[in-house]
N, C-alpha and C positions, 0 to 999 in steps of 0.2 A: 675909129673907136670900135672895139670888139662888141659882139652881140651881148656878151655877159655884162660889160660895162654899161652899154646902152640900156639893158634891162634893169640894172640897178639904179641908174639915173631916173628912168621912168617910174620905177617903184617909189623912189624917194620923193619925186615930184607929186605922185598920187597921194602918198601919205601926208605930205605937207598940205596939199589942197584939202584933203579930208580934215586935217586938224584945223585949218582956217574956217571951213564950213561948220565944223562942230562948235568952235568958239562962237561963231555968229549965231547959230541956232540956240545955243545955251543962253546967250545973252538976250536975244530979241524974240524968240519964239514962245508962244503960249505954252505953259507946262503940260497941258492936256495933249496938245498936238505933238509936243516933244516926246511924251510917253508913248503915244501911238506909233511914232516913227521908230522908236527903240524896239517896241514889241514887234513891229514889222521885220526889223533886222533879225531879232531872235528867232522868229518863225522861219525866216529864210534859211538860217543855219540849220534848223531842225529839219526842214523839208528837203534841202539839198543832201544832207547827210543820210536821211532815210531813203532818198531816191537811189543812192548807191546800193543800198540793201534790197529794196523792193523793186526798183525800176531797172537798174543796170544788171543786177545779179539774179533777179527773178525769184527772190525769196518773199516770204510774207510774214513780216514781223509787226506785231502790234504791242510791243513793249518799250517803245522809244521813250515814253514818259518815265519809265523806270530808270533808264540810263541817264536821262536828264536830271532826275532826282538824286541819283548817286553823285553826279558831278556837282550839283548845286549844294548839297549838304556837306560834301567833302571840302569843297572850296570855302564855303562859309565857316566851317569849323576851324579850318587852318587859319583863316584871316582873323577870326575872333580870338582863338586861343594862342596863336603863334604870331599874330601881327605885332603885338607889343615887343616881343623879342627882336623882330626884324627892325622895327623902328629904333629900338635902343642901340642896335648895332650900326645902323646906317645914318640916323639923323645927324650925329656930330660931323660926319664927313660929307654927306650928299644932300642933307636937308630933308624935310618931311615930304616934299613933293616926289622926289626920286624914290623915297622909301615906300610911298603909297604905290607907285608903279611896280616896285619889286614885290610888294605884298600881293598885288593883284596878279602879276605874272606867275608867281609861285603857286598861288591859290588856284588859278586856272589850269596850270600844268598838272597839279595834284588832282583836281577834279576830272580833267580829261583822262588822265592815266587810270584813275579809279574806275571810271566808266568803261574805259577800254578793257581793263582787267575783268570787269563784270561781264562785258561782251564776250571775252575769251572763255571765261568759265561757263557761261550759258551756251556759247556758240558751239564748242567742241562736241558736247553730247547732243544738243538740240538740233544741230544742223544735219544730223543724220536722218531727221524727220523731214517730211515734205508737206506742202500746202497747208491744209487745215490743222494738222497735228503740230506743225511748227508754230502756227499762229497761237494755238492753245498754250504751247510751252512758253512762248515769249510773253503772252498775257499773264500766265502764272508767275513768271519772274517779276513783272512789273508790280503785281499785287503783293508779292512776298517782300520786295524792297519797301513798299509803302508801309506794310504792317511792321516790319523791323524798325523803320524810322519812328513810327508811332510809339514804340516801346523803348526808345533811347532817350533818357532824360538829359544827357549832356548836349543834345541838339534840340531840346525843347519838347520832345515827345508830342503829345496831342495838343499842347499849348501853342506850338509853333516856335520857330527859331528867330529871335529878334536881335537887335543891337548889332547887326552886320554892317560894317563900314560901307559907306556909299562911295565906291571907287570906279564903277563902270558907267558909261554914258554912250552918247551917239558915236563918238570917235572909236571907242574900243569895240562896240558892237559891229559897226560897219567895217572896221578893219578885219574882224574875224569873218564877216560875211565874204569879203574878198578872198581871204585865205582859204576858206572852206570851198568856195566855188572853183578857185584856181587849182587847189589840191585834187578835188574830185575830178575835175575836167582832165587834168594831167594823168590821173590814174586810168581813167576809162579810155582816153585817147592814145595812150602809149601802146607799144607793140604787145607788151604783156597784158595790158589792160583789156585787149580784145578778148582775152580768156573769160573775163566777167560776162561779156555778151554771149560768148559761146555757151557758158554754163546756163545763162538765162534761156537761150533758145532750146537747148537739149543737153542736159548734164550727162546723160548716158552716152550720147554721141561724142561729147567733149572728152569723156573718159577714154573712149576708144581711140581718140586722136592723141592721147597722152597727157591730157590736162587733168591735174589733180583737182577735181571739182570741190572736194571738201576743204582743201587749202584756200581756194579762192573765196569760197563762201565765208569761211572764218575770217579771212582778211577783210572782206567787205563789212562783216559784222563788227570787227574790232575798230576799223576806221570810222564807220558810221557812229558807233557808240562813243568814240573819243570826241567827235565834234558835238554830239548830243550833250556830253558832259561839259564841254566848253560853254555851250549855250546855257546850261544850268548854272554854271559859275557866274556868267555874266548876268543872268536873271537874278541871282541872289544878291550880287553887289550893286544892282540897279534899284531893286525894290526894297532892299535892306531887311526883308522879312520873308521867311519861308514857312509854308504849311503844306502838309501832305495833300490837302484838297487841290493844290495846284498841279498834282502829278497823278491824277486818277486815270482810269481806263479811257474816259472820254477825251482826255488830253491827247492820248495816243491816237484816237480816232480822228481828232481834228488834224493832226499832222498827216495821217494817211490820206485824208480828203484833199489836203493841199497837193500831195504828190500825185494822186490820181487825177485830180482836176487839171493840174498843170501839164500832165503827160508823163507816163511812166518812161523814164529814160531821157527826159528833157530837163537840163539844168535851168535854162531860162524859163521853162514852163513852171518849175517849182518856185523860182523866185517871183514870177508874176502871180501865181496862185496864192503864195504866202502873203503878198501885199494885198491882193484883192480880198481874201477871206479874213484878213485882219481889219481892213478898213470897212468892209461891208456892214458888219454888226454895229459899228460906230455911226455910220451914216443912217442906219435904220433906228437908232436909239430914240429919236423923237416920237416914234410910233408906239413906244412903251410896250404894253403886253402883246402887241401884234408883231413885235420886232423879230423874235426868233421863228415865228410861224412863216413870215415872209422870207426870212433868210433861208429856212429849210426848203421852202418852195422853189426859191431861185436855184439852190443847189441841185434839186431834183431836175429842174428844167435843163440846167447845164449838163448834167450827167446823161439825160436823154438825148439832147441835141448833139453833144460832143462826147460820146462814150470813150473815145480814145484820148480824151483830155484836150485842153485848149490848143496845145501845140503838138500833141502826139509824141513822136520820136524826134521831131524837128527842133532845131535851136534857133532862137530869134537872133537875127543879126541885121546889119544895115544892108548887106547884099541880098539877104532873103526878103527883107521888107521892100527893097527896090524892085526885085523880080515880081513880088506879089502885086505891087502897085501897077506895074506894066501889064501884067496879066489881067488885072481888074479893069484897067483903062481899055485894053483891047476888047474885052467882053462887052463893055458898055458901048464901044464903037460899033461892034457887030450888031448889037441889039437895036441901036438907033438906025 
C-alpha cells in the first residue's frame, strides 16, 4: 500500500470515528457541555490561524475578530438567501440531508474566501507597517467591518441577524480544527515554510537572503484570515444568530491571549490554551461576580510565571512527554 493510499485510509477512518463520536455526543451529552465543546473547537481554529500570523511570521494583528465577522456574515447571508435555491435544486435527487451539507460547504467556502479577500486587501498596504503601527491598522480594520455590518439592513444591522439554519455542530467544527492544524503545520514545516520563520526572526536579513518578506507576510495574513472566516461561518451556523457584539475588539484580544499563553509558534500550545481559556470562565461561573476577577488574576499569574507561553516554541507530542517524564523522574531520584 502506497503512502498516499495509507494516508487516505487513515483520514477516512479518522473522519468516521469523529462522526460516530459526534453522533454519540449529540444524543447523550448535556446541551450546555455540548455547546462548550463546540466553542472550544471554534477557539482552536481561531488561535491556530492567528498563530500563523503572530507566532510563526512575527506580525502583530489584533483584527482577527473582523475577519471572523466577515466570514460569519457572508456565510450566514448565503445560506439564508441562497439556501432555498440550493435545496430546490438538490432535494429531488439527493434529499434534504445532502442539500444541507452542500449549503454549509458552499457557505463556509464563501465565508472563508471573503475573509481571505479582506485579509489580502488589508494586508498588501498594512503589512508594509511594523509592530504597533500594524496593530493599529488591523484594529482599525476590525472596527470598520463592525460599523459597516451595523449599517447593513439585509444582515440585520443593529438588530442582529437571525433565522440562520442550524447546520454546524461538533462534527463539522472538529473536522475543521483538524484541517486547520494540519494545513498550518504543513505550511510552516515545509521547505518554503521555513521562510515564515526567517521573516519572524529578522525580515531584513531574510530579504538579504532573497526571501520576499512582503509576499510571505501577505500569504500568512490571507491563510490566517481564511480560517478565521471558516470559524465565523461555523459560529453562525451553530448559534443561528449573529450580532456585532460578538466581534468586538475584546474578542480579538481574547484570541491573542490564547496564542500568547499557549506559546508563540506552538500549534499544540494554541490548541491547549484555547481549550483552557474557554473552559476556565465556565468553571468559575459559580463564583458569580468574582468570576472574571479570578480569571484575570490567573491569566496574570500565568503570564508572569510563563512569559514565553505554556509550551513556548515546543510542540506537545508523545515523545516529548515521555522525555519530560524521564527527566522529571531523574531529578526526583537525585533529590532523594
